[in-house]
Structure formats: C-alpha cells, structure tokens
C-alpha positions as CSV (number, residue, x, y, z in Angstrom):
1,M,51.4,124.4,111.3
2,E,48.3,124.8,114.3
3,Q,47.0,122.2,115.6
4,V,44.2,124.0,117.0
5,R,41.8,126.1,115.3
6,V,38.9,128.3,115.9
7,W,35.3,128.6,114.2
8,H,33.0,131.0,115.0
9,P,29.2,129.9,114.9
10,Y,26.4,131.6,113.6
11,V,24.4,132.7,117.2
12,S,20.9,133.0,116.2
13,P,18.5,135.8,118.5
14,F,15.9,133.1,118.6
15,D,18.1,130.7,120.1
16,P,16.6,129.9,123.6
17,C,20.2,128.1,124.8
18,P,23.5,130.3,126.0
19,P,25.5,130.9,122.9
20,M,28.8,129.4,122.4
21,R,30.4,132.0,120.3
22,V,34.0,130.3,119.9
23,K,34.6,126.5,119.5
24,T,37.8,124.8,118.7
25,Y,38.4,121.8,116.9
26,S,42.1,119.7,116.6
27,T,43.3,119.0,113.3
28,P,46.1,115.8,113.6
29,P,49.3,116.7,111.9
30,Q,49.0,113.3,110.1
31,L,46.6,114.6,107.8
32,F,49.0,117.2,106.0
33,I,52.0,114.4,105.8
34,G,51.4,112.5,102.8
35,F,54.4,110.2,102.3
36,Q,56.9,110.0,104.8
37,P,59.6,112.6,104.0
38,P,63.7,111.1,104.1
39,N,65.5,111.9,107.4
40,L,62.7,113.0,109.4
41,P,64.0,114.1,112.6
42,Q,63.5,112.0,115.8
43,F,62.8,111.6,119.4
44,S,65.4,109.8,121.6
45,P,63.5,106.5,122.4
46,M,62.7,107.5,125.9
47,E,60.9,110.8,124.3
48,A,59.7,108.5,122.4
49,L,58.0,106.5,124.3
50,K,57.2,109.1,126.4
51,H,55.2,111.3,123.3
52,G,54.0,108.5,121.3
53,T,55.8,108.9,118.3
54,L,59.5,108.3,117.2
55,W,59.1,111.7,115.0
56,P,58.3,115.2,116.6
57,A,56.2,116.8,113.2
58,L,53.8,113.6,114.3
59,Y,53.3,114.7,117.6
60,S,50.0,116.0,118.8
61,P,49.4,117.1,122.2
62,Y,46.6,116.9,123.8
63,G,44.7,119.8,125.4
64,P,43.1,120.1,128.6
65,R,39.6,119.9,129.2
66,K,37.5,122.8,130.2
C-alpha cells in the first residue's frame, strides 16, 4: 500500500495565484490495519527504538519537506 498519495486539484483560469498542479498527502498505515493480526514480524529492539514502533507494518517514515 502506498503511503504517499497524489491529488490533482482543479486549477481555475481566473486564479490570481500561481497554481499548484499536484499535491500530496500521507496516509498512515494504522488506518488500514483494524485489529493486530497474529505473528506480525517485529524489528529488533534497537531498530524498534530507531523507527519508533516494534512492527514494520506500522512504520511510516517522514519524507523530506520541500
């Protein structure tokens, strides 16, 4: 499942500002996992501290800001 999605907003010909033709938004992975499935893979304790979660399925990295 792609965590970053793309949206193409409507651009009015009468808009006085320069248009933003493409916008992106992030969908966190916990939106798509209802209940915790059994036997999910786990990070090692040190990796879990670095990633902020024990389960790779719930890891959502921050992207660079533009």
